[in-house]
N, C-alpha and C positions, 0 to 999 in steps of 0.2 A: 503494500500499499503505500506508493510513494506522495510523498505532499508536494503540491503545486507552489514556487517561490513567489513572491509580491503578496502586499493590501489586501489587493482584491480577491483572494482566495483563501485566507482566511477562513472563512462560513466555510466553503466546500471541504475544506480538510480537515474540521472538526464536524462537519460528519460524517465524511470517510474516518476520519478515530473512532465515533462512536457504531459504528460498523465493526471494527475490528477486535481480536481474540483479546488482546492488550487491556481494551475499556474492559470488557466485560470480564476478566479477573481481577480487575482494580476494582471495580466495582463491587464483586463479591467479597472481596478481603477488607478494604474499606469503605465503602459506600458511594453510593450516585457520587456525592459534591466533592469526593475526593479525586473520584474518577472524572467528573466531568471539570475539575479546575486544572488536571493533568492536559487533558484532550486540549484546552485553551490554551496552556502556556506550550504546548506541539507546536501549537496551530503558529500562535504567535512568533515563538522561535522558527519557523521554516516562513514565514512573512517577512524577518529581517533583509537586510541590505547584504550581500556577499562579501567577506571577507577586503576584497578588494574596493570596495563604496566606504566602508568603516574603515579603513586604512587613509585612503584620500580625507575624508572627514576629519580623522585625528591629526593628518597632518596641514590643514585648513586653519587648524584651531589654535 
């Protein structure tokens, strides 16, 4: 289940994560709220710019 890059894909990535086995395992073990938070964190991480963009941002600061 590869996640798509970019801010516009966050919702699609969260939906993709909700269908996966890791979400089901986390939900069973720790509860729905923890599994939801984990899915959102993973989707937001995938939406971040790549390493080259972060490096450019750091150099201009």
